[in-house]
C-alpha positions in Angstrom: -109.8 20.2 64.5 -112.1 23.2 63.9 -114.1 24.9 61.5 -112.2 26.5 58.3 -114.2 29.0 56.0 -112.8 28.6 52.2 -113.1 32.0 50.2 -111.7 32.8 46.9 -110.1 36.3 46.7 -111.1 38.3 44.0 -108.4 37.3 41.7 -109.5 33.9 42.1 -107.4 33.1 45.0 -108.5 30.1 47.0 -108.1 31.1 51.0 -108.9 28.7 54.1 -109.1 30.9 57.5 -109.0 28.8 60.6 -108.4 29.4 64.3 -104.8 29.8 65.8 -105.5 26.8 67.9 -105.8 24.6 64.7 -102.9 26.5 62.4 -100.4 25.4 65.0 -101.9 21.9 65.5 -101.1 21.9 61.1 -97.6 23.2 62.6 -96.3 20.7 64.9 -97.9 17.8 62.3 -95.5 19.0 59.3 -92.4 19.3 61.4 -93.3 15.8 62.8 -93.3 14.9 59.3 -89.9 15.9 58.3 -88.3 13.9 62.2 -89.7 11.1 61.0 -88.4 11.4 57.3 -84.9 12.6 59.2 -85.3 9.4 61.3 -86.3 7.6 57.9 -83.1 8.7 56.0 -80.4 8.4 59.2 -81.9 5.0 59.9 -81.3 3.2 56.1 -77.7 5.6 55.9 -77.2 3.7 59.2 -78.3 0.4 57.4 -75.8 0.5 53.9 -73.0 1.5 56.8 -72.7 5.3 55.9 -73.7 6.7 59.4 -72.5 4.6 62.7 -73.7 5.4 66.4 -71.5 6.5 68.7 -71.5 5.2 72.1 -72.3 8.1 74.6 -69.1 8.0 77.0 -67.1 8.3 74.2 -69.4 11.5 73.5 -69.5 12.4 76.5 -65.3 12.5 76.7 -65.2 15.1 73.7 -67.4 17.2 75.6 -65.1 17.5 78.4 -62.5 18.4 76.6 -60.4 16.0 75.7 -58.9 15.3 72.2 -60.9 14.4 69.5 -58.2 12.5 68.3 -57.6 10.0 71.5 -61.1 9.2 72.2 -61.7 8.3 68.0 -58.6 6.5 68.0 -59.9 4.7 70.8 -63.6 4.3 70.3 -62.1 2.5 66.9 -59.9 -0.4 69.2 -56.2 1.3 67.7 -53.1 1.7 69.1 -51.3 5.3 69.2 -48.4 3.7 67.1 -50.9 1.6 65.2 -52.9 4.9 64.5 -49.1 7.0 63.4 -48.1 4.3 60.9 -51.6 4.7 59.3 -52.0 7.5 58.6 -47.9 7.8 58.1 -47.1 10.6 60.8 -44.9 10.4 63.6 -46.1 8.2 67.1 -44.2 11.2 68.4 -46.4 13.3 66.7 -49.9 12.3 67.3 -48.9 12.5 71.2 -48.5 15.8 71.6 -51.8 16.2 68.8 -53.4 13.7 71.6 -52.3 15.9 74.5 -52.5 19.4 73.1 -49.3 20.4 73.6 -49.4 21.1 69.3 -53.2 21.6 67.3 -51.4 19.4 64.3 -51.2 20.6 60.9 -54.4 20.3 58.6 -52.1 18.1 56.6 -51.5 15.7 59.6 -55.3 16.1 60.3 -56.6 14.7 57.1 -54.0 11.8 57.5 -55.7 11.3 60.6 -58.8 11.4 59.5 -58.7 9.0 57.0 -56.9 6.7 58.9 -60.1 7.0 61.7 -62.5 6.8 58.8 -63.9 9.9 60.2 -64.7 13.7 58.5 -61.6 16.3 59.3 -64.6 18.1 61.1 -65.0 15.6 64.0 -61.7 15.6 64.8 -61.1 19.5 65.2 -61.9 20.8 67.9 -64.3 23.3 69.5 -63.8 26.9 70.1 -64.3 30.4 71.1 -68.4 31.1 70.1 -68.5 27.4 68.2 -67.6 25.8 71.7 -71.2 22.7 72.5 -73.6 23.8 75.0 -72.0 21.4 77.6 -74.7 21.6 80.7 -77.0 19.7 78.7 -78.2 16.7 80.4 -76.1 13.2 79.6 -79.3 10.6 80.4 -78.7 8.1 78.0 -81.2 9.5 74.6 -83.2 5.6 73.3 -82.4 4.6 70.1 -83.8 1.1 67.9 -80.6 -0.6 67.1 -79.5 -2.0 64.1 -81.5 -4.8 63.2 
């Protein structure tokens, strides 16, 4: 870091002048600290069972437009019949939701979300301007598996 010039304003406020390069380095360091803190919070939630890691193959299936209900059901290792029974809906209705023949009522989607142990928003397909950017690379992300 370069030289910082300190001074007091006429009303007694302490001020510092530093180079643009030093300022940008400080901003970058602050952003890195925020990222590290967010990572630490996630790892803590993961250790408590409040978060989970989803294998990329399941994420990619949703990004490719497959029904989130079907993908989450497969991820949880449930048959359609078992999920329908647990959610208290008919297997036929679940099939129609998974095949996107029907959107599913909010009430039914809440029951399915509860049965899959996910948030309702995890099951709602993106539409319009909320469409995810699927042009991103599909290279694996690195992460530390839980100890």
